[in-house]
C-alpha positions as CSV (number, residue, x, y, z in Angstrom):
1,X,-18.7,-13.9,-20.2
2,X,-15.7,-14.1,-17.8
3,X,-17.8,-15.7,-15.2
4,X,-15.0,-18.0,-14.2
5,X,-12.7,-15.0,-13.4
6,X,-15.4,-13.4,-11.2
7,X,-16.2,-16.6,-9.2
8,X,-12.5,-17.6,-8.9
9,X,-11.7,-14.2,-7.5
10,X,-14.5,-14.6,-5.0
11,X,-13.2,-18.0,-4.0
12,X,-9.7,-16.6,-3.5
13,X,-11.3,-14.0,-1.1
14,X,-10.6,-11.0,-3.3
15,X,-13.5,-8.6,-2.5
16,X,-14.8,-8.0,-6.0
17,X,-18.3,-6.8,-6.4
18,X,-20.9,-7.3,-9.1
19,X,-20.7,-3.6,-10.0
20,X,-17.0,-3.9,-10.6
21,X,-17.6,-7.0,-12.8
22,X,-20.2,-5.1,-14.9
23,X,-17.7,-2.2,-15.2
24,X,-15.2,-4.7,-16.7
25,X,-17.9,-6.0,-19.2
26,X,-18.8,-2.5,-20.2
27,X,-15.2,-1.6,-20.8
28,X,-14.8,-4.8,-22.9
29,X,-17.9,-3.9,-25.0
30,X,-16.3,-0.6,-25.7
31,X,-13.1,-2.4,-27.0
32,X,-10.9,-0.7,-24.4
33,X,-8.5,-3.7,-24.3
34,X,-8.4,-3.8,-28.2
35,X,-8.1,-7.6,-28.3
36,X,-4.7,-7.5,-26.6
37,X,-4.1,-10.0,-23.7
38,X,-1.8,-7.7,-21.8
39,X,-4.2,-4.8,-22.1
40,X,-7.0,-7.1,-20.9
41,X,-4.9,-8.1,-17.9
42,X,-4.4,-4.5,-16.8
43,X,-8.0,-3.5,-17.6
44,X,-9.4,-6.3,-15.5
45,X,-7.0,-5.7,-12.7
46,X,-7.8,-2.0,-12.5
47,X,-11.6,-2.8,-12.6
48,X,-11.6,-5.7,-10.1
49,X,-8.8,-4.9,-7.6
50,X,-9.2,-1.9,-5.3
51,X,-6.6,-2.9,-2.7
52,X,-3.0,-3.4,-3.5
53,X,-2.8,-6.2,-0.9
54,X,-4.9,-8.3,-3.3
55,X,-2.8,-7.9,-6.4
56,X,-0.9,-11.1,-5.9
57,X,-4.1,-13.1,-5.4
58,X,-5.5,-11.6,-8.6
59,X,-2.4,-12.6,-10.6
60,X,-2.7,-16.2,-9.4
61,X,-6.4,-16.4,-10.3
62,X,-5.8,-14.7,-13.7
63,X,-3.0,-17.1,-14.6
64,X,-5.2,-20.1,-13.6
65,X,-8.3,-18.9,-15.5
66,X,-6.8,-17.6,-18.7
67,X,-3.5,-19.4,-19.1
68,X,-4.7,-22.9,-18.3
69,X,-2.2,-23.3,-15.5
70,X,-3.2,-25.5,-12.6
71,X,-2.3,-24.1,-9.1
72,X,0.6,-26.3,-7.6
73,X,-0.4,-28.6,-4.7
74,X,2.7,-27.4,-2.9
75,X,4.3,-24.2,-4.3
76,X,7.2,-24.5,-1.9
77,X,8.6,-27.6,-3.5
78,X,10.4,-27.9,-6.8
79,X,10.8,-31.1,-8.9
80,X,14.0,-29.9,-10.5
81,X,17.1,-30.6,-8.3
82,X,18.3,-27.3,-6.7
83,X,21.9,-27.7,-7.5
84,X,21.0,-27.9,-11.2
85,X,19.6,-24.4,-10.9
86,X,22.8,-22.7,-9.6
87,X,24.4,-20.3,-11.9
88,X,28.0,-21.5,-12.6
89,X,28.8,-19.7,-15.8
90,X,27.3,-17.9,-18.8
91,X,28.1,-18.6,-22.4
92,X,28.3,-15.5,-24.5
93,X,27.8,-15.8,-28.2
94,X,28.6,-13.4,-30.9
95,X,25.7,-11.9,-33.0
96,X,26.6,-14.1,-35.9
97,X,26.5,-17.2,-33.7
98,X,23.2,-16.2,-32.2
99,X,21.7,-15.6,-35.7
100,X,22.6,-19.3,-36.6
101,X,20.7,-20.7,-33.6
102,X,17.3,-21.9,-34.6
103,X,14.2,-22.8,-32.5
104,X,13.2,-26.4,-32.2
105,X,9.9,-25.8,-34.0
106,X,7.2,-24.2,-31.9
107,X,5.5,-24.8,-28.5
108,X,4.4,-28.4,-28.9
109,X,7.8,-29.6,-30.3
110,X,9.7,-27.9,-27.5
111,X,7.5,-29.4,-24.7
112,X,7.7,-32.9,-26.4
113,X,11.5,-32.6,-26.5
114,X,11.7,-31.4,-22.9
115,X,9.8,-34.4,-21.7
116,X,12.0,-36.7,-23.7
117,X,15.2,-35.2,-22.3
118,X,13.9,-35.3,-18.8
119,X,13.5,-39.0,-19.2
120,X,16.9,-39.6,-20.7
121,X,19.1,-37.3,-18.6
122,X,20.6,-38.8,-15.4
123,X,22.8,-36.0,-14.0
124,X,23.5,-32.3,-14.0
125,X,24.8,-30.8,-17.1
126,X,26.6,-27.5,-17.8
127,X,27.6,-25.6,-20.9
128,X,26.2,-27.8,-23.7
129,X,23.7,-27.6,-26.4
130,X,21.4,-30.5,-25.7
131,X,20.8,-31.4,-22.1
132,X,19.0,-29.5,-19.4
133,X,21.6,-27.4,-17.5
134,X,23.3,-24.1,-17.1
135,X,25.3,-21.7,-19.3
136,X,24.8,-23.3,-22.6
137,X,22.9,-23.0,-25.9
138,X,20.3,-25.7,-25.0
139,X,16.7,-24.5,-25.2
140,X,16.2,-26.0,-21.7
141,X,17.8,-24.6,-18.6
142,X,19.2,-21.3,-17.2
143,X,21.8,-18.6,-17.9
144,X,22.5,-19.6,-21.5
145,X,21.1,-18.5,-24.8
146,X,18.4,-19.9,-27.2
147,X,15.9,-17.8,-29.1
148,X,13.0,-20.0,-28.1
149,X,13.1,-22.2,-25.1
150,X,12.0,-23.1,-21.6
151,X,13.6,-21.3,-18.7
152,X,14.2,-23.5,-15.7
153,X,15.6,-22.3,-12.4
154,X,16.8,-18.8,-13.4
155,X,16.3,-16.0,-11.0
156,X,15.0,-13.6,-13.7
157,X,14.9,-13.1,-17.4
158,X,18.0,-12.1,-19.4
159,X,17.1,-12.2,-23.1
160,X,13.3,-12.3,-22.6
161,X,13.0,-15.0,-25.3
162,X,11.6,-18.0,-23.2
163,X,8.2,-19.3,-24.4
164,X,7.6,-20.8,-20.9
165,X,9.1,-20.3,-17.4
166,X,9.4,-23.4,-15.3
167,X,10.4,-22.0,-11.9
168,X,9.2,-22.0,-8.3
169,X,7.0,-19.0,-7.9
170,X,8.8,-16.3,-5.9
171,X,6.3,-13.4,-6.0
172,X,5.5,-11.8,-2.7
173,X,2.2,-10.5,-1.5
174,X,1.9,-6.8,-1.0
175,X,2.6,-6.4,2.7
176,X,0.4,-4.5,5.2
177,X,3.5,-3.6,7.2
178,X,5.3,-1.6,4.5
179,X,5.9,2.0,5.3
180,X,3.5,4.3,3.5
181,X,4.2,6.6,0.6
182,X,2.2,9.9,0.1
183,X,-0.3,8.3,-2.3
184,X,-1.2,5.4,0.1
185,X,-1.4,7.9,3.0
186,X,-3.9,10.0,1.1
187,X,-6.0,6.9,0.3
188,X,-6.1,5.8,3.9
189,X,-6.9,9.3,5.2
190,X,-10.0,9.5,3.0
191,X,-11.7,7.2,5.5
192,X,-12.1,10.3,7.7
193,X,-14.0,12.3,5.1
194,X,-17.5,13.4,6.1
195,X,-19.2,15.5,3.4
196,X,-21.9,18.1,4.1
197,X,-23.3,21.1,2.2
198,X,-22.4,24.3,4.1
199,X,-21.9,27.9,3.2
200,X,-23.1,30.0,0.3
201,X,-25.3,28.4,-2.4
202,X,-22.9,28.6,-5.3
203,X,-23.5,25.3,-7.1
204,X,-26.3,24.4,-9.5
205,X,-28.9,22.0,-8.0
206,X,-29.9,20.1,-11.1
207,X,-32.4,17.8,-9.5
208,X,-34.0,20.8,-7.6
209,X,-34.1,22.9,-10.7
210,X,-35.9,20.1,-12.7
211,X,-38.5,19.5,-10.0
212,X,-39.1,23.3,-9.4
213,X,-39.4,23.9,-13.2
214,X,-41.9,21.0,-13.5
215,X,-44.0,22.4,-10.7
216,X,-44.0,25.8,-12.5
217,X,-45.5,24.3,-15.6
218,X,-42.3,24.5,-17.6
219,X,-41.1,27.9,-16.6
220,X,-37.4,27.6,-15.7
221,X,-36.8,28.0,-11.9
222,X,-33.1,27.7,-11.2
223,X,-32.1,26.3,-7.8
224,X,-28.7,26.7,-6.2
225,X,-27.1,24.9,-3.3
226,X,-23.9,25.0,-1.2
227,X,-20.9,23.0,-2.5
228,X,-20.4,19.6,-0.9
229,X,-17.3,19.8,1.2
230,X,-15.4,17.6,3.6
231,X,-16.3,18.9,7.1
232,X,-13.8,16.8,9.1
233,X,-11.5,18.9,11.3
234,X,-8.1,17.5,12.2
235,X,-5.6,18.7,14.9
236,X,-2.2,17.2,14.1
237,X,0.5,17.1,16.8
238,X,3.9,16.2,15.5
239,X,6.9,15.0,17.6
240,X,10.2,16.5,16.3
241,X,13.8,16.2,17.2
242,X,15.9,13.5,18.9
243,X,15.1,10.0,17.7
244,X,12.4,11.4,15.4
245,X,15.2,12.5,13.0
246,X,15.3,8.9,11.8
247,X,11.7,9.3,10.5
248,X,11.8,12.7,8.9
249,X,10.9,11.5,5.4
250,X,7.9,9.5,6.6
251,X,6.6,12.5,8.6
252,X,7.1,14.8,5.6
253,X,5.0,12.5,3.4
254,X,2.3,12.3,6.1
255,X,2.3,16.0,6.6
256,X,2.0,16.6,2.8
257,X,-0.9,14.2,2.5
258,X,-2.9,15.6,5.4
259,X,-2.5,19.2,4.1
260,X,-4.0,18.2,0.8
261,X,-6.8,15.9,2.1
262,X,-8.3,18.1,4.9
263,X,-9.5,21.7,4.4
264,X,-9.8,22.1,8.2
265,X,-6.4,21.2,9.5
266,X,-4.3,22.7,12.2
267,X,-0.9,21.4,13.3
268,X,1.6,22.0,16.1
269,X,4.9,20.5,17.2
270,X,6.0,19.0,20.5
271,X,9.1,17.0,21.7
272,X,8.7,13.5,23.0
273,X,5.6,14.0,25.2
274,X,2.9,16.6,25.6
275,X,3.6,19.3,28.2
276,X,2.3,22.8,28.9
277,X,3.3,24.3,25.5
278,X,3.6,23.5,21.8
279,X,4.9,25.5,18.9
280,X,4.3,26.2,15.1
281,X,7.9,27.0,14.0
282,X,10.7,24.8,15.1
283,X,13.3,27.5,14.4
284,X,11.6,29.7,17.1
285,X,10.3,27.1,19.5
286,X,12.2,28.6,22.4
287,X,10.8,32.1,21.9
288,X,7.4,31.6,20.2
289,X,5.1,28.9,21.7
290,X,1.4,28.3,22.4
291,X,0.1,27.1,25.7
292,X,-1.4,23.6,25.5
293,X,-4.4,24.9,27.4
294,X,-5.1,27.3,24.6
295,X,-5.5,24.3,22.2
296,X,-8.1,22.8,24.5
297,X,-10.0,26.1,24.7
298,X,-9.7,26.9,20.9
299,X,-10.6,23.6,19.3
300,X,-13.8,21.9,20.1
301,X,-14.4,18.2,21.0
302,X,-15.5,17.5,17.4
303,X,-11.9,17.9,16.2
304,X,-10.0,14.7,15.4
305,X,-6.8,14.6,17.4
306,X,-3.8,12.8,15.8
307,X,-0.4,12.4,17.7
308,X,2.5,11.4,15.5
309,X,5.7,10.3,17.2
310,X,7.9,7.3,18.1
311,X,7.1,7.5,21.8
312,X,10.7,6.7,22.5
313,X,12.1,8.6,25.6
314,X,12.9,8.2,29.2
315,X,9.9,7.0,31.3
316,X,10.6,9.9,33.6
317,X,9.5,12.3,30.9
318,X,6.0,10.8,31.1
319,X,5.4,10.2,34.8
320,X,7.4,12.8,36.8
321,X,7.3,16.6,37.0
322,X,10.6,18.0,35.8
323,X,11.1,14.9,33.7
324,X,11.4,16.8,30.4
325,X,14.9,16.8,28.8
326,X,14.5,20.4,27.6
327,X,12.9,22.3,30.4
328,X,11.4,22.1,33.9
329,X,7.8,20.9,33.5
330,X,5.6,21.6,36.6
331,X,3.3,18.8,35.7
332,X,4.0,15.3,34.4
333,X,3.6,14.6,30.7
334,X,0.8,12.0,31.3
335,X,-1.2,14.7,33.1
336,X,-1.3,16.9,29.9
337,X,-1.9,13.8,27.7
338,X,-4.9,12.9,29.8
339,X,-6.3,16.5,29.6
340,X,-6.0,16.4,25.8
341,X,-7.7,13.0,25.6
342,X,-10.5,14.0,28.0
343,X,-11.3,17.0,25.7
344,X,-10.8,15.3,22.3
345,X,-12.9,12.2,22.3
346,X,-11.6,11.0,18.9
347,X,-7.9,10.6,19.2
348,X,-5.1,8.2,18.1
349,X,-1.3,8.0,18.0
350,X,0.6,7.1,14.8
351,X,4.0,5.6,15.4
352,X,6.6,5.2,12.7
353,X,8.5,2.5,14.7
354,X,7.7,-1.0,13.4
355,X,5.2,-2.7,15.8
356,X,7.5,-5.7,16.3
357,X,9.9,-3.4,18.3
358,X,7.2,-1.8,20.5
359,X,7.5,-4.3,23.4
360,X,11.2,-3.4,23.9
361,X,10.5,0.3,24.7
362,X,9.0,1.0,28.2
363,X,8.0,4.6,27.3
364,X,6.1,3.4,24.3
365,X,4.3,0.8,26.3
366,X,3.3,3.5,28.8
367,X,2.0,5.9,26.2
368,X,0.1,3.0,24.6
369,X,-1.7,2.6,28.0
370,X,-2.3,6.3,28.3
371,X,-3.8,6.3,24.8
372,X,-6.2,3.5,25.7
373,X,-4.4,1.2,23.1
374,X,-5.2,3.7,20.3
375,X,-1.6,3.7,19.1
376,X,-1.1,2.4,15.5
377,X,1.9,1.9,13.2
378,X,2.6,4.1,10.3
379,X,1.9,1.3,7.8
380,X,-1.0,0.7,5.4
381,X,-2.8,-1.5,7.9
382,X,-2.0,0.7,10.9
383,X,-3.1,3.9,9.3
384,X,-6.3,2.1,8.1
385,X,-7.0,1.0,11.7
386,X,-6.2,4.5,13.1
387,X,-8.7,6.2,10.7
388,X,-11.4,3.7,11.6
389,X,-10.9,4.4,15.3
390,X,-11.2,8.2,14.7
391,X,-14.5,7.6,12.8
392,X,-16.2,5.8,15.6
């Protein structure tokens, strides 16, 4: 059952597994979709698609398998002349007039009539009731009204009454380069999770209890174990102020996601580049700060170090003592950066600036070199790559 869907998804390079397919079959056997096509579509999509980037591929395959639609040889071409499809006017009818309009008589009759009129019609038509055109009451065309027809060349639905849509497909794939929201950030950050059982034994060990009870000849012997927790420790360093003001919302979403995903999380702020001090409270950063050397001495090499910033500054701030725009730094920024990277072996830099602009910013290129090319964009694909690099 539904073998074609499974194999066609495989052919379309949608990473669907046998377990996911069996989950779908189990849900169908429990009547989750309730014999409703729309419910079945959403059920199968939720069971078989685990990455939003594959939703468009799934829609294509689903339409081909269950609607009997053949994939077009060239989806970028349209057989209907483009000028026919332009919206010139819309004909508005009263409720009484709309009530008098009758359908042609079902699917087969409509398609038969459409074929006939395509053969007979020789030019563009507008505002009528018979030919294929725009702004009329014909059941074929765009921007008019008919209670049952074929929509041709209209940007989107108006009355939602068409029984078939004959348009060039304009759906877009989900893009790897879109900026992340909090939900997507959480999903990507979960790649860093490493679970272990540590601490007090406060959780029932069911398997251990059964085995121990069996060895005792049936006398109950309850076994406890520590709760399974995420043991990954993350040190988050956030660039604030200046050009980073343009990315405040993105950073707020990232900060919110990291605080809920990691139990062991510490964060500090810096401006533009790492120097000899960082701070916890931006309102008191000139009076209350923490030496960067203290971070190195406090947090061990097993902590995952994540810089977040646009790396946009004067190159002098990176390579020269005294280059900082806010204070006199005795040592260059790249010296402190290297000290951090020497101590924290697992480190990456997340940059909210789109990657296509990176080559135009010298300071960004310099920090990319300092990071050993472990700088990634704050996108779905970039964050995924960043978390993978931290897991190595």
